[in-house]
C-alpha positions as protocol buffer text, in pm:
chain_id: "A"
residue {
  index: 1
  type: MET
  ca { x: 10965 y: 12440 z: 10648 }
}
residue {
  index: 2
  type: PRO
  ca { x: 10753 y: 12092 z: 10608 }
}
residue {
  index: 3
  type: GLN
  ca { x: 10928 y: 11774 z: 10472 }
}
residue {
  index: 4
  type: ALA
  ca { x: 10776 y: 11620 z: 10165 }
}
residue {
  index: 5
  type: THR
  ca { x: 10550 y: 11342 z: 10203 }
}
residue {
  index: 6
  type: THR
  ca { x: 10712 y: 10995 z: 10069 }
}
residue {
  index: 7
  type: ARG
  ca { x: 10464 y: 10788 z: 9878 }
}
residue {
  index: 8
  type: ARG
  ca { x: 10484 y: 10546 z: 10194 }
}
residue {
  index: 9
  type: ASP
  ca { x: 10369 y: 10814 z: 10400 }
}
residue {
  index: 10
  type: LEU
  ca { x: 10103 y: 10932 z: 10200 }
}
residue {
  index: 11
  type: ILE
  ca { x: 9955 y: 10574 z: 10184 }
}
residue {
  index: 12
  type: ALA
  ca { x: 9987 y: 10546 z: 10579 }
}
residue {
  index: 13
  type: THR
  ca { x: 9785 y: 10856 z: 10629 }
}
residue {
  index: 14
  type: LEU
  ca { x: 9540 y: 10748 z: 10348 }
}
residue {
  index: 15
  type: PRO
  ca { x: 9511 y: 10355 z: 10327 }
}
residue {
  index: 16
  type: GLY
  ca { x: 9275 y: 10391 z: 10029 }
}
residue {
  index: 17
  type: LEU
  ca { x: 9531 y: 10538 z: 9814 }
}
residue {
  index: 18
  type: ALA
  ca { x: 9714 y: 10185 z: 9783 }
}
residue {
  index: 19
  type: VAL
  ca { x: 9409 y: 10053 z: 9643 }
}
residue {
  index: 20
  type: LEU
  ca { x: 9401 y: 10333 z: 9397 }
}
residue {
  index: 21
  type: LEU
  ca { x: 9746 y: 10303 z: 9311 }
}
residue {
  index: 22
  type: ALA
  ca { x: 9758 y: 9891 z: 9269 }
}
residue {
  index: 23
  type: THR
  ca { x: 9749 y: 9739 z: 8949 }
}
residue {
  index: 24
  type: GLU
  ca { x: 9544 y: 9449 z: 9101 }
}
residue {
  index: 25
  type: PRO
  ca { x: 9270 y: 9505 z: 9306 }
}
residue {
  index: 26
  type: ALA
  ca { x: 9294 y: 9397 z: 9692 }
}
residue {
  index: 27
  type: ALA
  ca { x: 9059 y: 9121 z: 9764 }
}
residue {
  index: 28
  type: GLY
  ca { x: 8695 y: 9237 z: 9825 }
}
residue {
  index: 29
  type: ARG
  ca { x: 8779 y: 9563 z: 9673 }
}
residue {
  index: 30
  type: ALA
  ca { x: 8681 y: 9671 z: 9336 }
}
residue {
  index: 31
  type: PRO
  ca { x: 8908 y: 9720 z: 9088 }
}
residue {
  index: 32
  type: PRO
  ca { x: 9051 y: 10065 z: 9024 }
}
residue {
  index: 33
  type: THR
  ca { x: 8910 y: 10269 z: 8759 }
}
residue {
  index: 34
  type: ALA
  ca { x: 9075 y: 10187 z: 8422 }
}
residue {
  index: 35
  type: ALA
  ca { x: 9028 y: 10497 z: 8248 }
}
residue {
  index: 36
  type: PRO
  ca { x: 9268 y: 10664 z: 8068 }
}
residue {
  index: 37
  type: PRO
  ca { x: 9371 y: 11031 z: 8188 }
}
residue {
  index: 38
  type: ARG
  ca { x: 9212 y: 11326 z: 8035 }
}
residue {
  index: 39
  type: PRO
  ca { x: 9384 y: 11493 z: 7765 }
}
residue {
  index: 40
  type: ALA
  ca { x: 9465 y: 11799 z: 8002 }
}
residue {
  index: 41
  type: PHE
  ca { x: 9662 y: 11572 z: 8240 }
}
residue {
  index: 42
  type: ARG
  ca { x: 9857 y: 11425 z: 7946 }
}
residue {
  index: 43
  type: THR
  ca { x: 9909 y: 11790 z: 7811 }
}
residue {
  index: 44
  type: ALA
  ca { x: 10027 y: 11912 z: 8127 }
}
residue {
  index: 45
  type: ARG
  ca { x: 10283 y: 11595 z: 8197 }
}
residue {
  index: 46
  type: ARG
  ca { x: 10428 y: 11660 z: 7860 }
}
residue {
  index: 47
  type: ALA
  ca { x: 10444 y: 12033 z: 7895 }
}
residue {
  index: 48
  type: TRP
  ca { x: 10608 y: 11976 z: 8263 }
}
residue {
  index: 49
  type: HIS
  ca { x: 10849 y: 11706 z: 8081 }
}
residue {
  index: 50
  type: ARG
  ca { x: 10958 y: 11935 z: 7793 }
}
residue {
  index: 51
  type: ALA
  ca { x: 11008 y: 12233 z: 8027 }
}
residue {
  index: 52
  type: TRP
  ca { x: 11233 y: 12047 z: 8285 }
}
residue {
  index: 53
  type: GLN
  ca { x: 11436 y: 11927 z: 7987 }
}
residue {
  index: 54
  type: ARG
  ca { x: 11463 y: 12252 z: 7816 }
}
residue {
  index: 55
  type: TYR
  ca { x: 11580 y: 12415 z: 8194 }
}
residue {
  index: 56
  type: ALA
  ca { x: 11851 y: 12124 z: 8198 }
}
residue {
  index: 57
  type: ALA
  ca { x: 11985 y: 12225 z: 7882 }
}
residue {
  index: 58
  type: LEU
  ca { x: 11968 y: 12588 z: 7944 }
}
residue {
  index: 59
  type: ASP
  ca { x: 12161 y: 12500 z: 8285 }
}
residue {
  index: 60
  type: ARG
  ca { x: 12423 y: 12345 z: 8059 }
}
residue {
  index: 61
  type: ARG
  ca { x: 12447 y: 12613 z: 7830 }
}
residue {
  index: 62
  type: ALA
  ca { x: 12477 y: 12890 z: 8105 }
}
residue {
  index: 63
  type: ALA
  ca { x: 12739 y: 12709 z: 8278 }
}
residue {
  index: 64
  type: ALA
  ca { x: 12922 y: 12651 z: 7958 }
}
residue {
  index: 65
  type: CYS
  ca { x: 12896 y: 13053 z: 7896 }
}
residue {
  index: 66
  type: GLY
  ca { x: 13012 y: 13157 z: 8218 }
}
residue {
  index: 67
  type: PHE
  ca { x: 12662 y: 13219 z: 8411 }
}
residue {
  index: 68
  type: GLU
  ca { x: 12647 y: 13594 z: 8454 }
}
residue {
  index: 69
  type: THR
  ca { x: 12992 y: 13681 z: 8375 }
}
residue {
  index: 70
  type: THR
  ca { x: 12888 y: 13668 z: 7997 }
}
residue {
  index: 71
  type: GLU
  ca { x: 12600 y: 13792 z: 7816 }
}
residue {
  index: 72
  type: PRO
  ca { x: 12510 y: 13454 z: 7672 }
}
residue {
  index: 73
  type: GLY
  ca { x: 12539 y: 13299 z: 8020 }
}
residue {
  index: 74
  type: ARG
  ca { x: 12280 y: 13596 z: 8128 }
}
residue {
  index: 75
  type: ALA
  ca { x: 12032 y: 13510 z: 7835 }
}
residue {
  index: 76
  type: ALA
  ca { x: 12015 y: 13137 z: 7936 }
}
residue {
  index: 77
  type: LEU
  ca { x: 11989 y: 13245 z: 8294 }
}
residue {
  index: 78
  type: ALA
  ca { x: 11694 y: 13485 z: 8216 }
}
residue {
  index: 79
  type: ARG
  ca { x: 11510 y: 13191 z: 8004 }
}
residue {
  index: 80
  type: MET
  ca { x: 11572 y: 12954 z: 8303 }
}
residue {
  index: 81
  type: ASP
  ca { x: 11369 y: 13202 z: 8524 }
}
residue {
  index: 82
  type: ALA
  ca { x: 11085 y: 13201 z: 8262 }
}
residue {
  index: 83
  type: LEU
  ca { x: 11113 y: 12815 z: 8242 }
}
residue {
  index: 84
  type: LEU
  ca { x: 11048 y: 12829 z: 8606 }
}
residue {
  index: 85
  type: VAL
  ca { x: 10743 y: 13053 z: 8613 }
}
residue {
  index: 86
  type: ARG
  ca { x: 10613 y: 12823 z: 8336 }
}
residue {
  index: 87
  type: ILE
  ca { x: 10678 y: 12537 z: 8541 }
}
residue {
  index: 88
  type: ASP
  ca { x: 10518 y: 12676 z: 8838 }
}
residue {
  index: 89
  type: ARG
  ca { x: 10195 y: 12760 z: 8607 }
}
residue {
  index: 90
  type: ILE
  ca { x: 10193 y: 12394 z: 8503 }
}
residue {
  index: 91
  type: GLU
  ca { x: 10204 y: 12262 z: 8857 }
}
residue {
  index: 92
  type: THR
  ca { x: 9940 y: 12486 z: 9004 }
}
residue {
  index: 93
  type: ALA
  ca { x: 9690 y: 12408 z: 8717 }
}
residue {
  index: 94
  type: LEU
  ca { x: 9745 y: 12055 z: 8770 }
}
residue {
  index: 95
  type: ALA
  ca { x: 9706 y: 12051 z: 9146 }
}
residue {
  index: 96
  type: ARG
  ca { x: 9388 y: 12263 z: 9120 }
}
residue {
  index: 97
  type: THR
  ca { x: 9223 y: 12036 z: 8870 }
}
residue {
  index: 98
  type: PRO
  ca { x: 9056 y: 11725 z: 9053 }
}
residue {
  index: 99
  type: ALA
  ca { x: 9190 y: 11362 z: 8954 }
}
residue {
  index: 100
  type: ARG
  ca { x: 8885 y: 11156 z: 8832 }
}
residue {
  index: 101
  type: ASN
  ca { x: 9059 y: 10833 z: 8804 }
}
residue {
  index: 102
  type: HIS
  ca { x: 9371 y: 10673 z: 8931 }
}
residue {
  index: 103
  type: ALA
  ca { x: 9575 y: 10747 z: 8605 }
}
residue {
  index: 104
  type: GLU
  ca { x: 9535 y: 11103 z: 8665 }
}
residue {
  index: 105
  type: LEU
  ca { x: 9609 y: 11054 z: 8975 }
}
residue {
  index: 106
  type: ARG
  ca { x: 9942 y: 10902 z: 8889 }
}
residue {
  index: 107
  type: ILE
  ca { x: 10011 y: 11170 z: 8665 }
}
residue {
  index: 108
  type: LYS
  ca { x: 9920 y: 11399 z: 8945 }
}
residue {
  index: 109
  type: ILE
  ca { x: 10161 y: 11266 z: 9197 }
}
residue {
  index: 110
  type: GLU
  ca { x: 10437 y: 11251 z: 8958 }
}
residue {
  index: 111
  type: VAL
  ca { x: 10452 y: 11602 z: 8835 }
}
residue {
  index: 112
  type: LEU
  ca { x: 10398 y: 11731 z: 9208 }
}
residue {
  index: 113
  type: SER
  ca { x: 10626 y: 11506 z: 9352 }
}
residue {
  index: 114
  type: LEU
  ca { x: 11041 y: 11618 z: 9422 }
}
residue {
  index: 115
  type: ASP
  ca { x: 11269 y: 11330 z: 9428 }
}
residue {
  index: 116
  type: GLY
  ca { x: 10998 y: 11053 z: 9505 }
}
residue {
  index: 117
  type: ALA
  ca { x: 10830 y: 11256 z: 9756 }
}
residue {
  index: 118
  type: LEU
  ca { x: 10480 y: 11454 z: 9725 }
}
residue {
  index: 119
  type: ARG
  ca { x: 10595 y: 11833 z: 9775 }
}
residue {
  index: 120
  type: PRO
  ca { x: 10406 y: 11974 z: 10093 }
}
residue {
  index: 121
  type: GLU
  ca { x: 10218 y: 12270 z: 9874 }
}
residue {
  index: 122
  type: PHE
  ca { x: 10040 y: 11999 z: 9705 }
}
residue {
  index: 123
  type: LEU
  ca { x: 9967 y: 11750 z: 9979 }
}
residue {
  index: 124
  type: ASP
  ca { x: 9592 y: 11901 z: 10043 }
}
residue {
  index: 125
  type: ALA
  ca { x: 9522 y: 11885 z: 9669 }
}
residue {
  index: 126
  type: VAL
  ca { x: 9648 y: 11498 z: 9618 }
}
residue {
  index: 127
  type: ARG
  ca { x: 9444 y: 11422 z: 9959 }
}
residue {
  index: 128
  type: GLU
  ca { x: 9114 y: 11559 z: 9866 }
}
residue {
  index: 129
  type: ASP
  ca { x: 9150 y: 11363 z: 9496 }
}
residue {
  index: 130
  type: VAL
  ca { x: 9218 y: 11038 z: 9720 }
}
residue {
  index: 131
  type: GLU
  ca { x: 8928 y: 11096 z: 9965 }
}
residue {
  index: 132
  type: HIS
  ca { x: 8686 y: 11177 z: 9673 }
}
residue {
  index: 133
  type: MET
  ca { x: 8782 y: 10882 z: 9494 }
}
residue {
  index: 134
  type: LEU
  ca { x: 8759 y: 10631 z: 9775 }
}
residue {
  index: 135
  type: LEU
  ca { x: 8382 y: 10785 z: 9855 }
}
residue {
  index: 136
  type: THR
  ca { x: 8290 y: 10748 z: 9488 }
}
């Protein structure tokens, strides 16, 4: 299984990404687009955070109920499975939506990363966004 790509690795393979993610423009470069993210990106990030918070709460509940040994534990596990499907849908939809500015790119990288590293299944989508943003 391929390893996740850290932000440093991603910047090394796409040097222009550092410029796009910088808060201050590099010398001789135009400043990054300061447009706010579209509502779809903000909504996806909020839904993603809420889903993971709910998942963590259900995980604690399932543990307190004895996981699969009790009916409440099994119910919590079933709701956790449903949340994982919801999280996957949010991530997949976000990966398919092209980022048009660096604020959207930041959200995309945040949501599609795990422990600070971009997950391999989303690497191509982020690379396409970076390359498109560098060309425009």
